[in-house]
C-alpha positions in Angstrom: 89.3 112.4 110.4 87.6 111.1 113.5 89.2 111.2 116.9 90.0 107.9 118.6 89.4 107.6 122.3 89.8 104.3 124.3 89.2 104.5 128.1 92.1 103.0 130.0 91.7 100.4 132.6 94.1 98.2 134.9 95.3 96.4 131.8 95.1 98.8 128.9 96.3 102.4 128.4 94.1 105.3 127.8 94.3 106.4 124.1 93.3 109.9 123.3 94.0 110.7 119.6 92.8 113.8 117.7 94.1 115.6 114.7 97.6 116.8 115.7 97.6 115.3 119.3 98.2 111.7 120.2 98.2 110.7 123.9 98.9 107.2 125.3 98.9 106.8 129.1 98.6 104.2 131.8 99.4 100.5 131.9 99.7 98.3 128.8 99.4 94.6 129.6 96.3 93.6 127.5 95.3 90.0 127.3 95.3 90.2 123.5 97.7 93.0 122.4 96.9 92.4 118.7 93.2 93.0 119.1 93.8 96.0 121.4 96.4 97.8 119.2 95.0 97.0 115.7 92.6 100.0 115.6 95.3 102.2 117.1 97.8 101.3 114.4 95.0 101.7 111.7 94.1 105.2 113.0 97.8 106.3 112.9 98.2 104.9 109.4 95.2 106.9 108.2 96.4 110.0 110.1 99.9 110.1 108.7 98.5 110.0 105.2 97.2 113.5 105.9 98.8 114.7 109.1 98.6 118.2 110.7 101.7 120.4 110.2 102.7 119.6 113.8 101.9 116.4 115.6 102.4 116.3 119.3 102.7 112.8 120.9 102.6 112.2 124.6 103.5 108.8 125.9 103.1 108.2 129.7 103.3 104.5 130.4 103.4 103.2 133.9 104.0 99.6 132.9 104.3 97.7 129.6 104.7 94.1 128.7 106.6 92.7 125.7 103.6 92.3 123.6 102.7 95.8 124.0 106.2 97.0 123.6 106.2 95.6 120.0 103.1 97.7 119.2 104.7 100.8 120.7 107.6 100.2 118.5 105.3 100.0 115.5 103.6 103.1 116.5 106.9 105.0 116.7 108.0 103.6 113.3 104.8 105.0 111.7 105.4 108.4 113.4 109.0 108.4 112.3 107.8 107.8 108.7 105.5 110.8 109.1 108.6 112.8 110.3 110.8 111.6 107.4 107.9 112.7 105.0 108.7 116.3 106.1 106.1 116.7 108.9 107.0 118.1 112.3 106.5 115.4 115.0 107.4 115.9 118.6 107.3 112.9 121.0 107.5 113.4 124.7 108.1 110.3 126.8 107.1 110.7 130.5 108.4 108.6 133.3 108.5 108.6 137.1 111.8 109.7 138.5 112.4 106.3 140.2 111.2 104.2 137.3 114.4 103.1 135.6 112.6 100.5 133.5 110.4 103.0 131.7 113.1 105.6 131.6 115.5 103.2 129.9 112.8 102.0 127.5 112.4 105.6 126.5 116.1 106.0 126.1 116.2 102.9 123.9 113.5 104.2 121.7 115.2 107.5 121.5 118.4 105.7 120.3 116.5 103.6 117.7 114.6 106.4 116.0 115.5 109.7 114.3 112.1 111.4 115.2 112.7 113.7 118.1 111.9 112.1 121.5 112.2 114.1 124.7 112.3 112.3 128.1 110.6 114.2 130.8 110.4 113.2 134.6 106.9 113.3 136.0 106.8 115.5 139.0 
């Protein structure tokens, strides 16, 4: 399986996916969330068909709009399916200490999904 790398900018997050390691970081306010996230969702769908024994996921979002939020939910749904299929999946949700919005979004996702999600303060 090929890696997926998308360089981040002021509107889109950096995506750095390789076998067993998925990293999403930065701001997610793309003009067209469907076009931006389509290849990301497709890559994850292909990945979970034959995942590594352990998948480490790192999410470090500075800001996210509602359109992107929906796709992040879809990504977590796919990762949870991988987890329910008997694979080990660890998700780490990073947030700034004073960023209650991102902190509570992480807590909301943690409450919605059974896949392990750890919240970590960026120091």
